[in-house]
Structures are given as structure tokens and as C-alpha cells.
C-alpha positions in Angstrom: 82.7 2.9 77.1 82.2 6.5 78.3 84.5 6.4 81.4 87.2 8.5 79.7 84.9 11.2 78.3 84.2 14.4 80.1 80.5 15.1 80.7 78.1 17.5 82.4 74.6 17.6 83.7 72.5 19.7 81.3 69.0 20.9 82.0 69.2 19.9 85.7 65.7 20.4 87.0 65.3 20.5 90.8 62.3 18.9 92.4 59.7 21.5 93.3 57.9 19.4 96.0 60.4 20.2 98.8 61.8 16.7 98.9 65.2 17.6 97.7 68.1 19.3 99.6 69.2 21.2 96.5 72.1 23.1 98.3 73.6 19.8 99.4 73.1 18.2 96.0 74.9 21.1 94.2 77.7 21.0 96.8 78.1 17.2 96.2 78.2 17.8 92.4 80.9 20.4 92.8 82.9 18.1 95.1 82.7 15.4 92.5 84.0 17.7 89.8 87.1 18.4 91.9 88.1 14.7 92.2 91.1 13.9 89.9 89.4 10.7 88.8 86.1 12.4 87.9 85.0 13.3 84.3 82.1 15.3 85.6 82.5 18.9 84.4 79.5 20.5 86.3 75.9 21.2 86.1 73.6 23.7 84.2 70.3 24.4 85.8 67.3 24.0 83.5 65.6 27.4 83.8 67.0 30.7 85.0 63.8 32.6 84.7 60.2 31.6 85.2 58.5 31.0 81.8 55.8 33.6 81.3 55.0 32.6 77.7 52.4 30.0 78.7 48.9 30.7 79.9 49.9 29.7 83.4 53.6 30.5 84.0 55.8 27.5 84.5 57.2 27.7 88.0 60.6 26.2 87.4 62.8 29.3 87.1 65.2 30.4 89.8 63.8 33.9 89.4 60.5 35.5 88.4 60.2 39.0 87.0 59.5 41.9 89.3 57.4 45.0 88.5 60.3 47.4 88.3 61.3 48.1 84.7 65.1 48.6 84.5 65.2 49.6 80.8 64.7 48.1 77.4 66.4 46.1 74.7 65.9 46.2 71.0 67.3 43.0 69.4 67.2 42.5 65.7 66.9 39.5 63.5 67.3 39.0 59.8 65.1 36.9 57.6 67.4 34.5 55.8 65.3 34.3 52.7 64.6 38.0 52.2 67.4 39.7 54.1 64.9 41.9 55.7 65.8 43.0 59.2 63.2 43.2 62.0 63.9 44.9 65.3 61.5 44.8 68.2 61.8 46.6 71.5 61.2 44.7 74.8 61.1 45.9 78.4 63.7 44.6 80.9 62.4 43.9 84.4 64.2 43.3 87.6 64.7 39.7 88.8 62.6 38.7 91.8 63.9 35.6 93.7 60.6 35.3 95.7 58.7 34.9 92.5 60.8 32.0 91.4 62.1 28.8 93.0 65.4 27.7 94.4 67.5 30.9 94.0 68.4 30.8 97.7 69.4 27.1 97.4 71.7 27.8 94.5 73.2 30.9 96.2 73.8 28.9 99.3 75.6 26.1 97.5 78.2 28.5 96.1 78.3 31.2 98.7 76.4 33.6 96.4 73.8 36.2 96.9 70.4 37.0 95.4 70.9 40.7 96.1 72.9 41.9 93.1 72.8 43.9 89.9 69.4 43.3 88.2 67.7 42.1 91.3 64.5 43.9 92.3 65.2 46.6 94.9 64.1 45.9 98.5 63.3 49.6 98.7 63.0 52.6 96.3 66.7 53.3 96.8 68.0 50.6 94.5 71.1 49.5 96.5 72.0 53.0 97.7 72.7 51.8 101.2 75.0 48.9 100.1 78.2 48.3 98.3 77.9 47.4 94.7 77.1 43.6 94.7 79.7 41.5 93.0 78.0 38.1 92.6 74.7 37.1 91.2 73.3 33.5 91.0 
């Protein structure tokens, strides 16, 4: 009954025990989406960033947070009952692929790179020696 309905894989969670060839799996998913007979639209990975809001961080994210603070954000929300607006400032840290899992696999599947805007610098020069990266996983 669902053969004619487009679909996608949501919250795709790679295995963390090393038993999966994630790069090959993602390439196979992409190949399936390109078939004219396929209704598969694609895949969304479950966790972009490691979850630090638990006592022991959940290790499923592609990236962890590095120690370099890149700036801050101050999002606001409004209480729907009172209309009172609350704004809180949060630091923004660089993304560290070595503190997460599978970033290299995902980059490899789509010819991407982990060295891009927002990535933790390999040195204190923050990409001074390279061209501006154009693709981030």
C-alpha cells in the first residue's frame, strides 16, 4: 500500500561497535535515491552533535564540542501565557570531529570534509594557511 509514497529514513543511527561500513551504507542509500523507480528521498542522521545534557554525554553525535569558543548567541523565547520574553546567552564552541563519531565516514560518503567553517582549528591560526572551506558535513 505504500509503494507509491515517497519516504525517507529519519533518525538514522549508525552502529557504534565498528561492525558497520557507514560510508558504503550511505553511498548505497544515495544510489537508491537516484533510481527512477525508487521512492526513497534520502536519510537524516540522528545526532549531529554529541549530547552533553546528560550526566555522561551520549556518544552518538558526528561531532563533539571543542574547547575554542567562537562567539555567543542570545536566543529569546516568549511565554505563551504571559507574553514575557526571556533571552539567555550561550557560548558557541567549535566542532571537534575527534570528539564525536562517524564524521569521517559521512564526509567520505559524499566527498565532504571535516575541516570547514566552525571546525576546531588544527592550530592557533584558524585556517590562515588554507583557502576558505566550502563544504561541511
